[in-house]
MARSEBA-682025 format. One line per field, with one value per residue (C-alpha): residue number from 1; x, y, z. Coordinates in Angstrom, 3 decimals. Layout:
<rs>
nr: NUM,...
xx: X,...
yy: Y,...
zz: Z,...
</rs>
This chain:
<rs>
nr: 1,2,3,4,5,6,7,8,9,10,11,12,13,14,15,16,17,18,19,20,21,22,23,24,25,26,27,28,29,30,31,32,33,34,35,36,37,38,39,40,41,42,43,44,45,46,47,48,49,50,51,52,53,54,55,56,57,58,59,60,61,62,63,64,65,66,67,68,69,70,71,72,73,74,75,76,77,78,79,80,81,82,83,84,85,86,87,88,89,90,91,92,93,94,95,96,97,98,99,100,101,102,103,104,105,106,107,108,109,110,111,112,113,114,115,116,117,118,119,120,121,122,123,124,125,126,127,128,129,130,131,132,133,134,135,136,137,138,139,140,141,142,143,144,145,146,147,148,149,150,151,152,153,154,155,156,157,158,159,160,161,162,163,164,165,166,167,168,169,170,171,172,173,174,175,176,177,178,179,180,181,182,183,184,185,186,187,188,189,190,191,192,193,194,195,196,197,198,199,200,201,202,203,204,205,206,207,208,209,210,211,212,213,214,215,216,217,218,219,220,221,222,223,224,225,226,227,228,229,230,231,232,233,234,235,236,237,238,239,240,241,242,243,244,245,246,247,248,249,250,251,252,253,254,255,256,257,258,259,260,261,262,263,264,265,266,267,268,269,270,271,272,273,274,275,276,277,278,279,280,281,282,283,284,285,286,287,288,289,290,291,292,293,294,295,296,297,298,299,300,301,302,303,304,305,306,307,308,309,310,311,312,313,314,315,316,317,318,319,320,321,322,323,324,325,326,327,328,329,330,331,332,333,334,335,336,337,338,339,340,341,342,343,344,345,346,347,348,349,350,351,352,353,354,355,356,357,358,359,360,361,362,363,364,365,366,367,368,369,370,371,372,373,374,375,376,377,378,379,380,381,382,383,384,385,386,387,388,389,390,391,392,393,394,395,396,397,398,399,400,401,402,403,404,405,406,407,408,409,410,411,412,413,414,415,416,417,418,419,420,421,422,423,424,425,426,427,428,429,430,431
xx: 132.125,132.768,129.987,130.972,131.271,128.103,126.095,127.556,126.349,123.017,122.575,123.382,120.847,118.106,118.699,118.587,115.355,112.399,109.993,109.839,110.759,113.953,114.766,114.569,116.598,119.316,119.241,119.435,122.637,124.285,123.379,124.706,127.947,128.206,127.828,124.089,122.457,119.013,116.495,113.281,110.153,108.825,111.971,113.095,115.718,118.919,120.106,123.205,124.554,126.775,124.933,123.580,120.383,117.537,114.148,112.111,108.344,106.503,109.866,108.938,109.509,112.681,113.855,117.587,119.089,122.175,122.161,124.513,127.347,127.491,124.114,120.675,117.783,115.447,117.639,119.250,116.326,116.699,117.657,115.143,114.972,111.974,111.357,109.246,110.095,107.127,106.570,103.590,103.488,101.323,100.568,99.448,95.930,95.328,93.755,95.366,95.357,93.242,93.574,93.039,93.892,96.233,98.141,98.386,97.607,98.190,95.625,97.021,95.895,97.371,99.207,99.352,99.099,101.034,101.565,100.146,101.147,104.893,104.190,103.439,106.158,108.584,110.551,108.872,110.000,108.318,109.434,108.086,107.369,106.064,104.572,104.583,104.115,107.340,107.621,107.862,104.542,105.899,104.905,107.742,108.341,110.970,111.803,111.651,113.057,112.864,115.294,114.856,112.058,109.074,106.145,105.116,102.114,102.122,100.614,97.865,99.271,98.463,96.816,94.132,93.877,94.250,93.440,95.958,98.213,95.273,95.302,95.278,92.681,93.990,91.519,93.464,91.165,91.263,94.382,97.058,97.230,100.775,101.206,103.403,103.302,101.888,99.933,100.478,97.420,95.450,98.352,97.484,99.878,99.154,101.211,101.506,103.112,105.510,106.400,106.918,109.246,111.191,111.580,112.769,115.150,116.677,116.041,114.956,114.383,111.457,108.358,105.151,102.581,102.437,99.939,100.037,102.184,102.697,104.216,104.631,105.902,108.861,111.005,114.309,116.216,119.042,119.746,121.870,123.438,121.704,122.980,126.069,127.951,126.121,124.138,121.163,120.379,117.290,115.890,112.738,111.584,113.568,110.454,111.342,114.211,116.530,115.679,115.981,119.515,120.559,119.213,120.863,124.274,124.073,123.183,125.978,128.548,127.339,129.209,127.706,127.714,123.959,121.139,119.979,117.206,116.118,112.598,111.604,107.915,105.954,102.520,103.081,101.784,98.405,97.893,100.279,97.473,98.899,100.838,104.049,103.015,103.731,100.142,100.613,102.253,105.716,107.749,105.630,106.087,109.842,110.066,108.016,110.510,113.513,111.998,109.263,108.486,105.751,106.998,110.595,109.415,107.439,110.520,112.614,110.223,110.178,113.974,113.813,113.193,112.110,113.404,110.879,112.749,110.593,111.420,110.212,108.848,111.598,110.394,109.831,111.421,108.444,105.796,107.271,103.826,102.844,104.987,104.614,106.978,109.059,109.133,110.384,113.222,115.881,117.803,121.419,120.657,120.257,117.554,114.136,112.322,108.636,106.023,102.228,99.855,97.308,99.758,100.201,103.845,104.867,107.500,107.283,109.573,111.459,112.293,113.024,115.424,117.310,117.676,118.841,121.424,122.750,122.979,124.836,127.413,128.080,128.177,125.083,122.422,118.730,115.595,111.932,108.794,105.244,102.561,100.628,97.711,95.265,96.517,96.220,99.254,100.590,101.786,104.391,104.945,105.977,102.548,101.468,104.509,104.307,100.678,101.267,104.141,104.155,107.665,108.612,109.233,110.599,109.730,112.564,113.537,115.698,114.072,113.086,111.101,108.604,107.518,105.459,106.520,108.022,111.332,112.125,114.841,116.992,120.178,123.391,124.830,121.895,121.986,125.496,124.998,121.816,123.609,126.212,123.495,121.728,124.995,125.571,121.982,122.466,125.326,123.521,123.592,120.436,117.365
yy: 115.466,118.126,119.517,117.788,114.342,114.850,115.824,112.970,110.466,112.280,112.053,108.338,107.780,109.708,107.868,104.471,105.256,105.524,104.205,104.185,100.494,101.239,104.214,102.029,99.324,101.886,103.244,99.726,99.042,102.324,101.891,98.341,99.518,102.080,99.384,99.519,96.160,95.320,94.065,92.223,93.548,90.024,88.985,89.624,92.376,92.626,96.152,97.452,100.908,102.113,99.930,101.075,99.506,99.877,98.361,98.295,98.072,97.273,97.643,101.330,102.871,102.743,103.830,103.863,104.763,104.605,104.266,106.422,104.484,106.410,108.068,106.911,107.270,108.552,111.511,112.322,111.634,111.006,113.450,112.585,113.529,112.685,112.649,110.684,108.243,108.753,111.282,112.120,109.778,107.684,104.256,101.334,99.964,96.232,95.537,98.301,97.128,98.961,98.972,102.043,102.459,99.494,100.678,99.174,101.716,101.250,102.622,104.659,106.374,109.700,109.232,112.403,115.999,115.661,118.395,116.503,118.574,117.813,114.075,114.502,113.737,112.227,108.997,106.822,103.623,101.397,100.277,98.917,95.711,92.529,89.644,86.255,82.538,80.607,77.267,75.511,77.017,79.657,83.320,85.729,89.357,91.177,94.794,95.528,98.454,98.383,101.359,101.816,103.939,101.669,104.124,107.676,110.002,112.020,115.477,116.243,118.422,122.128,121.882,119.690,121.664,125.331,126.601,124.424,127.366,129.034,126.203,122.413,120.707,117.158,114.328,111.615,108.826,109.569,111.687,110.012,106.301,105.829,104.108,101.049,99.184,98.994,95.774,93.587,91.906,90.006,89.932,90.448,91.804,91.815,93.654,90.480,88.720,91.639,91.512,87.757,88.019,90.863,88.889,85.783,87.757,90.129,88.881,85.303,82.010,80.448,82.543,80.562,83.366,87.102,87.588,91.310,94.423,98.029,99.827,103.427,105.155,107.499,109.705,108.055,111.351,111.364,114.113,116.902,120.244,123.272,126.836,128.557,127.819,124.649,126.715,124.376,120.741,119.063,115.632,113.694,113.023,115.767,116.019,114.204,111.815,114.799,115.000,111.222,111.290,114.347,112.825,109.479,111.024,113.127,110.052,107.948,110.665,111.435,110.084,107.842,110.411,111.006,108.661,109.589,108.433,108.879,107.908,107.952,107.133,106.174,107.608,111.238,112.488,110.822,111.669,109.346,107.121,103.625,101.020,102.423,106.100,108.822,108.635,104.919,103.240,102.457,105.091,104.850,101.073,101.430,103.887,101.499,98.724,100.929,102.157,99.738,101.518,104.101,106.737,106.436,106.645,109.814,111.375,110.238,111.894,115.083,115.186,114.510,116.578,115.927,117.820,117.241,117.708,118.281,120.591,124.202,126.481,128.702,132.029,131.683,134.510,134.490,134.286,136.194,137.491,133.977,134.479,136.765,139.639,139.056,135.268,134.296,131.765,131.663,128.653,128.446,130.744,128.037,125.724,127.104,127.095,126.603,128.308,128.252,129.730,126.953,124.142,122.923,122.986,121.999,124.718,126.876,129.634,127.237,124.664,127.316,129.118,125.947,125.059,128.595,128.357,125.027,126.361,129.462,127.215,125.641,129.006,128.112,130.711,129.889,131.366,131.513,130.582,131.631,131.149,134.204,134.909,134.581,131.138,127.636,125.894,122.398,120.197,117.575,114.620,117.155,117.950,114.315,112.934,115.607,114.739,110.973,110.790,114.216,115.272,118.928,119.510,121.980,121.854,122.712,121.995,122.784,125.440,124.151,125.058,122.959,120.968,117.894,118.137,115.150,117.058,119.469,122.061,122.917,124.831,122.824,124.392,123.705,119.903,119.656,122.725,121.256,117.950,119.841,121.343,118.012,116.325,119.005,118.622,114.859,115.579,118.164,117.369,119.340,119.980
zz: 106.145,103.501,101.335,98.086,99.631,101.667,98.586,96.540,99.117,99.304,95.517,95.585,98.364,96.543,93.279,95.009,96.908,94.505,97.183,101.012,100.875,98.970,101.215,104.326,102.579,101.847,105.399,106.804,104.875,105.835,109.505,109.590,108.019,110.832,113.503,114.203,115.002,113.640,116.198,115.372,117.065,117.680,119.594,123.157,123.277,125.246,124.551,126.326,127.224,124.410,121.887,118.522,117.234,114.762,113.957,110.746,110.408,107.171,105.393,105.031,108.492,110.550,114.006,114.811,118.162,120.300,124.072,126.110,127.689,130.961,131.598,132.674,130.221,132.926,133.867,130.520,128.179,124.451,121.676,118.939,115.262,113.087,109.328,106.845,104.059,101.722,98.935,96.703,93.708,91.388,92.883,90.730,91.221,91.944,88.528,86.511,82.890,80.319,76.545,74.382,70.707,70.761,73.839,77.302,80.010,83.736,86.180,89.065,92.250,93.329,96.636,98.727,97.531,94.289,91.729,88.744,85.694,85.997,85.608,81.908,79.327,81.849,81.477,84.092,85.721,88.295,91.754,95.018,96.908,95.283,97.270,95.575,96.017,95.520,93.754,97.119,98.249,100.655,100.754,100.012,99.110,97.058,96.378,92.667,90.716,86.919,86.807,83.047,81.521,80.854,80.774,79.912,80.298,77.040,76.942,74.461,71.668,71.879,68.438,70.015,73.249,72.345,75.835,77.659,78.571,80.279,82.803,82.578,84.755,85.264,85.800,87.691,86.502,82.776,82.174,84.300,83.387,82.011,78.653,79.118,75.805,72.292,71.850,68.822,67.334,69.969,72.431,76.080,78.688,82.407,85.004,87.050,84.089,83.677,87.379,87.339,84.363,86.000,89.230,87.409,85.211,87.771,91.317,92.132,90.343,92.207,91.458,90.990,91.182,91.879,94.696,95.370,95.152,96.264,93.310,92.225,89.123,89.364,87.130,86.197,85.942,88.490,91.041,89.586,90.456,88.950,88.475,87.111,90.318,91.373,93.863,93.731,93.177,91.766,92.531,93.078,96.645,98.394,100.557,102.662,101.885,102.166,105.879,106.333,104.955,106.979,110.183,109.470,108.790,111.951,114.010,112.516,113.217,116.760,119.782,122.480,125.298,124.959,123.976,120.474,118.171,114.545,113.475,109.804,109.366,106.293,105.368,106.441,103.098,103.700,107.372,109.274,110.604,110.172,112.115,110.610,110.601,113.131,114.396,114.972,117.970,116.589,118.457,121.604,121.724,121.299,124.196,126.343,125.638,126.347,129.630,130.820,134.099,133.465,135.911,134.724,131.137,131.830,133.404,130.433,127.958,130.045,129.691,125.944,122.833,119.251,116.212,113.441,110.154,107.077,104.204,104.254,101.537,100.132,98.767,95.015,92.967,90.575,93.319,96.243,97.217,98.278,101.408,104.398,103.654,106.799,106.571,103.124,103.601,100.907,99.700,100.922,103.851,106.472,107.772,108.642,111.986,111.146,113.334,113.283,115.854,115.208,115.999,112.445,113.526,117.074,117.583,120.684,121.972,124.259,121.589,118.951,121.293,122.099,118.425,117.605,120.389,119.072,115.512,116.733,118.429,115.018,113.249,111.197,110.429,110.689,109.137,110.152,108.253,109.085,106.429,105.212,107.539,104.639,103.573,104.996,106.474,105.891,108.713,109.622,111.919,114.598,116.096,115.710,117.534,120.227,120.864,120.793,123.274,124.971,123.974,123.433,119.752,117.221,113.505,111.155,107.560,104.559,102.311,98.886,95.780,93.783,96.838,95.874,92.239,90.444,90.620,93.461,94.049,97.092,97.889,97.724,100.920,103.219,103.747,105.188,107.398,108.885,109.470,111.532,113.715,114.214,115.143,117.769,118.993,119.355,121.763,123.965,127.692,128.478,126.356
</rs>
C-alpha cells in the first residue's frame, strides 16, 4: 500500500477510535473484511491450518492470528506483534454531576500519565461503553460516541492568574471537571438522562434504565497533516493506536506461509494488570488452546518471537538536551529500537539484530533510543509479555513528539515504512 492511501486509512481509523472499545470495534470490522473469523472464548474451537481468526475480550482487547497452511506450530513457532489500545485520558466518575455558578460540571479521573495542560480550551466530546436495562428486562451494552463537542475545560484568564506563564499546577479534582451545560432555573440534568436520550435518539429504541458506563472525554479535532510539505501529522491517541493500525495492516497483508499473531491489549497505560491487559492471562490462554500439550507449547514459544510496538520519544528540537546525545531519534528517519539496561524494554542484542536484518532487507533504516542515564525510563507491554510467556522480544516504535498529550505528532513517512518491516517479519522462516 502506498503512503498516501496508508495514511488516509490510518487517519480514518484514528478518528473513529476515541476509546479502546471503538478501536477494537474498528479492528474487528477490518479483520472480518479481510477474511478473519471471530471466535468466542466460551465456545469450543475448531481452528484449521490456513485459517485466520480473532478473539475479543472486554470489547477493548483483541488478538488476531493466522495459522500456517503447511508448517507445524511446534517447529515453526509464531511471529507475534504486540501493541495496546488505551491512551491517557479523562474518564467520567460514576456520580459525576456537580453544579457551580449555574453550570453543570462533570467529575473526571485522570487515566494514565496524561499531560493535563493541553486539555484546557479544547472542544471535547464523550465516548465509551454504556450498559443498560432494556424494556424487556434484559441487560445490554452499546458503544456510544457523541462525536459533536459537548463540553469544555476553560482556562482561567491571565488577568486573574498573573503567574500562569511561570507554570500552571493543575489540580485534577478541582481544575479538570469539564463544563457540559448551563442550567436554567431549577432544572436538573444527570449524565444518565443524557446517555439515555442519546441512546434512544441515535442507537436503540428499548432503553429502560442506564445502569453503568465507561466513558472518557476526547478532543473532536480530526487527524491532519502538518508542515510545509506534509512532513508530519497530528492526532489524538497516536500512542498507541498508531501501532495497532500498523500491526493490523501488516497482518492482513501477510501470507499464510508462517503462523502470525497480533495482540492489542487494553490497560497498558495503568500497568497492564487486568484480565484484558498484557499482565493478564489472555495471550497465555490463547497459546494454550492453540497448542494444548505443555512440552509442544514450550517448544513452540522457543521458536517464536514478539515485536512489541509502542511509540518512541523523538528528539524535540526545543529540548534536545532531554535526550542522550547519541540516541536522539528523528521523525521520518525510521522506526526506533528501544533499549534499556534495567529491562524497562525487553530488547536484547539477538532480537535487535534480527529486526535490523529484516528492516535492511526492506531497505528501511532504523534508529536507536536509550534514555539519558540521569533520567527514568518508561516501559511497554514488551517486558511484561516476555516475562508472562517466556518469548524473546524486541521493543520498537515510531518516533513521536508530545507523547501523552491530547494531540500528538509523528512523521508522515514512518508508519508505512514500519508496516513494510512488520509484514516482512511476519513471513520470516526463522526467528
